[in-house]
C-alpha positions in Angstrom: 65.8 10.2 11.0 63.3 12.7 12.4 62.7 15.9 10.4 65.1 18.7 11.1 63.7 22.2 11.6 65.7 24.5 9.4 66.6 28.2 9.8 63.8 30.7 9.6 63.4 32.9 6.6 65.2 36.2 6.7 63.4 39.5 6.0 65.0 39.5 2.6 63.4 36.2 1.7 60.1 38.0 1.2 61.6 39.7 -1.9 60.7 37.9 -5.1 62.4 37.8 -8.5 60.4 38.5 -11.6 62.0 35.7 -13.5 59.8 33.4 -15.7 58.2 30.4 -14.1 58.7 26.8 -15.1 56.5 26.3 -18.2 54.0 23.5 -18.5 54.7 21.7 -15.3 51.5 19.9 -14.2 50.5 19.4 -10.6 50.7 15.7 -9.5 47.3 13.9 -9.5 46.0 10.4 -9.5 44.9 10.8 -13.1 47.2 9.3 -15.7 48.9 12.2 -17.6 51.0 11.6 -20.7 54.1 13.9 -20.4 56.7 14.2 -23.2 60.1 15.8 -23.2 63.5 15.5 -24.9 66.5 13.5 -23.7 69.9 14.9 -22.9 70.9 14.0 -26.4 68.0 15.9 -27.9 65.8 12.9 -28.6 62.2 12.4 -27.4 61.4 10.6 -24.1 57.8 9.7 -23.2 56.1 7.9 -20.4 52.7 7.5 -18.8 52.9 8.9 -15.3 49.7 7.1 -14.3 51.5 3.7 -14.9 54.4 4.5 -12.5 54.6 2.0 -9.6 55.1 4.8 -7.1 52.0 6.7 -8.2 49.7 5.2 -5.5 52.1 6.3 -2.7 52.4 9.8 -4.2 48.6 10.1 -4.6 48.0 8.9 -1.0 50.5 11.5 0.3 48.9 14.2 -1.8 45.4 13.4 -0.5 46.7 13.4 3.1 48.3 16.8 2.5 45.2 18.3 1.0 43.1 17.2 3.9 45.3 19.0 6.4 45.0 22.6 7.3 46.4 24.7 4.5 48.6 27.6 5.3 50.3 30.2 3.1 54.1 29.8 3.2 55.9 31.1 0.1 59.3 29.9 1.1 62.6 31.4 0.1 63.6 32.4 -3.4 61.4 33.3 -6.3 57.7 34.2 -6.2 55.6 31.2 -5.2 52.8 30.5 -7.8 50.7 28.6 -5.2 49.8 29.0 -1.5 53.0 27.1 -0.4 56.5 26.6 -1.8 59.9 25.5 -0.6 63.3 25.6 -2.3 66.1 23.1 -2.4 69.7 24.0 -3.5 72.3 21.5 -4.2 76.0 21.6 -5.3 78.7 19.1 -6.4 81.7 17.5 -4.8 83.6 19.0 -1.9 86.9 17.7 -3.2 90.0 18.7 -1.2 93.6 18.1 -2.2 96.7 19.2 -0.3 97.4 22.0 -2.8 94.1 23.4 -1.8 93.8 22.8 1.9 97.3 24.0 2.9 96.2 27.6 1.9 93.6 27.6 4.7 95.8 26.4 7.6 95.6 28.4 10.8 97.0 28.3 14.3 94.7 26.1 16.4 95.7 28.1 19.5 94.1 31.2 18.0 91.1 29.5 16.3 89.3 27.5 19.0 91.3 24.4 18.2 90.7 24.4 14.4 93.7 23.7 12.2 92.0 25.1 9.1 89.5 27.8 8.3 87.7 27.0 5.1 85.0 29.7 5.6 86.6 32.0 2.9 86.7 29.1 0.5 82.9 28.7 0.5 81.9 32.3 1.4 80.8 33.1 -2.2 78.0 30.6 -1.9 76.3 32.2 1.0 74.1 34.7 -1.0 72.7 31.6 -2.9 72.2 29.3 0.1 70.5 32.2 2.0 67.9 32.1 -0.8 67.1 28.4 -0.3 65.0 26.7 2.4 67.3 23.6 2.2 70.9 23.3 1.0 72.6 20.0 0.3 76.3 19.4 -0.2 78.2 16.3 -1.4 80.9 15.0 1.0 83.2 13.4 -1.6 85.9 12.0 0.8 86.4 10.8 4.3 87.8 13.2 6.9 90.9 12.8 9.0 91.1 13.1 12.8 91.5 16.7 14.0 95.1 17.6 13.4 95.7 14.8 10.9 97.4 12.9 9.5 95.9 13.9 6.2 96.1 12.3 2.7 94.8 13.1 -0.8 94.4 10.9 -3.9 94.1 8.0 -4.2 93.0 7.3 -0.6 91.6 10.5 0.9 91.6 11.6 4.5 91.0 15.4 4.5 90.8 18.1 7.2 87.5 17.8 9.1 87.1 21.5 9.3 85.5 21.5 5.9 82.3 20.4 7.5 82.3 23.5 9.8 82.7 25.8 6.8 79.8 24.0 5.1 77.5 24.6 8.0 78.7 28.2 8.4 78.0 28.8 4.8 74.4 27.6 5.0 74.3 23.9 4.2 71.8 21.8 6.1 72.8 18.3 5.0 75.3 16.4 2.9 75.2 13.1 0.9 78.1 10.8 1.6 77.8 7.8 -0.8 80.8 8.2 -3.2 83.5 6.1 -4.8 85.8 7.3 -2.0 83.5 6.6 1.0 85.5 3.6 2.2 89.0 4.9 1.4 89.7 4.7 5.2 87.5 1.7 6.0 84.9 1.6 8.7 86.9 3.9 10.9 86.9 6.5 8.2 83.2 6.1 7.6 82.3 6.4 11.2 84.6 9.4 11.8 83.2 11.3 8.8 79.6 10.8 10.0 80.5 11.8 13.6 82.2 14.9 12.2 79.1 15.8 10.2 77.0 15.3 13.4 79.3 17.6 15.3 78.8 20.2 12.6 75.0 19.8 12.9 74.8 18.6 9.3 72.3 15.9 8.5 73.6 13.1 6.2 72.6 10.1 4.2 74.5 7.6 2.0 76.8 6.0 4.5 76.0 4.6 7.9 77.3 3.5 11.3 74.7 0.8 11.8 72.2 -1.3 9.8 69.4 0.4 11.7 70.6 3.8 10.6 70.8 2.7 7.0 67.1 1.9 7.0 66.0 5.4 8.0 65.6 8.0 5.2 66.9 11.5 5.7 64.0 14.0 6.1 64.5 17.8 6.0 61.6 19.9 7.2 60.8 23.4 5.9 58.0 25.7 7.0 56.0 24.6 3.9 56.8 21.0 3.5 59.3 18.1 4.0 61.9 16.9 1.5 63.7 13.5 1.6 67.0 12.6 -0.2 67.9 9.1 -1.3 71.3 8.5 -2.7 73.8 5.9 -4.0 77.1 5.5 -5.7 78.0 3.4 -8.7 81.5 2.5 -7.6 83.7 2.1 -4.5 86.9 2.2 -6.6 87.3 -1.6 -6.4 87.2 -1.5 -2.6 84.6 -3.4 -0.5 82.5 -2.0 2.4 82.8 -4.0 5.6 79.0 -4.4 5.6 76.5 -4.4 2.7 74.4 -1.8 4.5 77.4 0.6 5.1 77.2 2.5 1.8 74.1 3.1 -0.5 74.7 1.9 -4.0 73.4 2.5 -7.5 75.4 0.1 -9.6 75.7 0.0 -13.3 73.1 -2.4 -14.9 75.4 -3.0 -17.8 78.1 -4.5 -15.5 76.1 -5.9 -12.6 72.5 -6.3 -13.7 71.0 -8.1 -10.6 72.7 -5.9 -8.0 71.8 -2.8 -10.0 68.1 -3.8 -10.0 68.3 -4.5 -6.3 69.8 -1.0 -5.8 66.9 0.6 -7.6 64.4 -1.4 -5.7 66.0 -0.4 -2.4 66.0 3.3 -3.4 62.3 3.1 -4.3 61.6 1.4 -1.0 63.5 4.2 0.8 61.5 6.8 -1.1 58.2 5.1 -0.1 59.3 4.9 3.5 60.2 8.6 3.4 56.7 9.5 2.2 55.1 7.3 4.9 57.2 9.3 7.4 56.0 12.6 6.1 58.1 13.6 3.0 56.1 15.7 0.5 59.0 15.5 -2.0 61.7 12.9 -2.6 64.8 13.6 -4.6 67.4 11.0 -5.7 71.1 11.8 -5.8 73.4 9.5 -7.9 77.2 9.4 -7.8 78.8 8.4 -11.1 82.3 7.2 -11.8 83.3 8.3 -15.4 85.2 11.6 -15.0 85.7 14.8 -16.9 82.9 14.1 -19.5 80.6 17.0 -20.5 77.8 14.6 -21.5 76.0 12.0 -19.3 77.1 8.5 -20.0 75.0 5.4 -20.6 75.0 4.4 -16.9 73.8 7.9 -15.8 71.0 8.0 -18.3 69.8 4.5 -17.7 69.9 4.8 -13.9 68.3 8.3 -13.8 65.6 7.2 -16.1 64.9 4.1 -14.0 64.6 6.2 -10.9 62.2 8.6 -12.6 60.2 5.8 -14.3 59.7 4.2 -10.9 57.3 7.0 -10.0 59.0 7.3 -6.5 61.0 10.4 -7.2 60.2 14.0 -7.9 63.7 14.9 -9.3 67.2 13.4 -9.7 70.6 15.0 -9.6 74.1 13.8 -9.8 77.8 14.3 -9.0 81.0 12.4 -9.2 82.1 13.2 -12.8 83.9 16.3 -11.6 82.3 18.1 -14.6 79.1 19.9 -15.3 76.7 17.8 -17.4 73.3 18.3 -19.1 70.0 19.1 -17.4 67.1 17.1 -18.9 63.3 17.2 -18.5 62.3 13.5 -18.8 58.9 11.9 -18.3 57.6 15.1 -16.7 60.5 15.3 -14.1 63.9 17.0 -14.0 67.3 15.3 -14.1 70.5 17.3 -13.4 73.2 14.9 -14.5 76.3 16.5 -13.2 76.9 19.4 -10.8 80.7 19.4 -11.2 82.9 20.3 -8.3 82.0 22.7 -5.6 85.6 23.2 -4.6 88.8 21.6 -5.9 92.4 22.0 -6.6 93.0 23.4 -10.1 93.6 20.8 -12.8 95.8 22.0 -15.7 94.6 19.1 -17.9 90.9 19.3 -17.4 89.4 22.8 -17.2 85.9 21.3 -16.7 87.2 20.1 -13.3 87.7 23.7 -12.3 84.1 24.7 -12.9 80.8 23.9 -11.2 77.1 24.4 -10.9 74.7 25.3 -8.2 71.1 24.6 -8.8 67.9 25.4 -6.9 64.5 23.6 -7.3 61.3 25.4 -6.2 58.5 23.0 -5.3 55.0 24.3 -5.2 51.9 22.7 -3.6 48.9 22.8 -5.9 45.2 23.0 -5.0 45.0 19.2 -4.8 47.8 18.9 -2.3 50.3 17.6 -4.9 53.8 19.1 -5.3 55.5 20.1 -8.6 58.7 21.8 -9.6 57.6 25.3 -10.4 61.1 26.8 -10.9 64.6 25.4 -11.7 67.5 27.8 -11.7 71.2 27.4 -12.1 74.4 29.4 -11.7 77.9 28.6 -12.9 81.1 28.8 -10.8 84.8 28.9 -10.9 87.1 27.3 -8.3 89.2 30.4 -8.0 88.9 34.2 -7.6 91.8 36.5 -8.2 94.1 33.5 -8.4 93.0 32.2 -4.9 91.1 29.0 -4.2 87.6 30.3 -3.6 84.2 29.4 -4.9 83.1 32.2 -7.2 79.9 32.6 -9.2 80.4 33.5 -12.9 76.7 34.2 -13.3 75.7 37.3 -15.4 74.7 39.3 -12.3 78.2 38.9 -10.8 77.1 38.5 -7.2 80.8 37.8 -6.1 82.3 40.3 -8.4 84.8 39.3 -11.1 86.2 35.7 -10.6 89.0 35.3 -13.1 88.5 38.1 -15.6 85.4 39.5 -17.3 86.3 37.5 -20.5 87.0 34.2 -18.7 83.9 34.5 -16.5 81.8 35.0 -19.6 83.4 32.0 -21.3 82.7 29.8 -18.3 79.1 30.9 -18.2 78.6 30.4 -21.9 80.3 27.1 -21.9 78.2 25.7 -19.0 75.0 27.2 -20.5 75.8 25.3 -23.7 76.1 22.0 -21.8 73.1 22.2 -19.6 70.5 23.8 -21.8 69.1 20.8 -23.7 66.0 21.2 -25.8 63.8 19.7 -23.1 65.3 21.9 -20.4 64.8 25.1 -22.5 61.2 24.1 -23.4 60.3 23.6 -19.8 61.7 26.9 -18.4 65.2 26.3 -17.1 66.7 29.6 -16.3 69.9 31.3 -15.0 69.8 32.0 -11.3 70.4 35.7 -10.8 70.6 35.8 -7.1 71.3 39.5 -7.0 67.7 40.1 -8.1 66.5 38.3 -5.0 68.7 40.1 -2.5 68.8 43.7 -3.8 67.4 46.3 -1.5 
């Protein structure tokens, strides 16, 4: 897919936070650099970046970048430590059930044919997405035709108006490889992708043709271009009509050969993205074990394999419906679980009702290589004042009080305790206080 020009920076984007920078992140070079970090479980993880199979591709890209005319473009968000930066924000699952969507029903005759208005559901995210050059959502389920019929678990077909709200809130693209992608067969896959197209949202992870499946998703910013490569572990026991229809990242403990082929395909897509102009490539993995606060063996093995390939600059995940650790591994960042962006409240699993928004800042060094210069996070609740509405529980309270001051603090402290592993703390992970970037 060709690069997509994104929205220009607002005047407020020139404001910079005085928050600390990512510590000790080295610019990418062709020289072998031994980087050490701690795993999500607190153990050591080491690797030789110079031995990564993707290093040659990255170095070639870096040299090409350094030979081009250099311009100053600080990007949105925090202060840029180099001459050029861009930021990428990502969130977890857009997960709609009937108990949620019925609260947003409207009269189509009075709303330009829309049967639902989900803008209020996502409105709390807008201050955050306005401070990112690229914003990526996760389309967990297929969408229904306009006007329905709709269905929820176990075979989803949700109101398509959620894509309109995502675009209106500030998202630029969505991933679409999940365990529910083929709930409604090929018809559901094609309808969902057409609906994303109609909303002007780029997408990757599921496809209408084999040719489309071979093209990486590129998102262009004023400073550089980012690509996203994704895959899902499971299809809930269902089969896609075509092997190319849904990107996969299967479990090597259960399907060793297909899992290896999935990694190889992801690496090939990353290399193709760089050949087509991507400066940074991020992997997004969709897991299947739910409501766990720690990353499982599949997530750790697969994320480490993606990083060790040398083809990816960062990895993030969703699908567990719970926030999970953030790890600095082999010199790169892994965000294992972003939780849910929006969801119906679960009385049994409180972690289902919480989420995480993260933002990576990538900076271009003097040699033309790109590195993560800042990684920030903010926790969220799926309700505000008893209503379904994404609400930040960050310490700066940009959306006001979500549940109660005490509950908001408990959510924030709980999530901080999960994500701040030793390796993340040592490398500068910080809370995203968006109010500091938008204050007058």
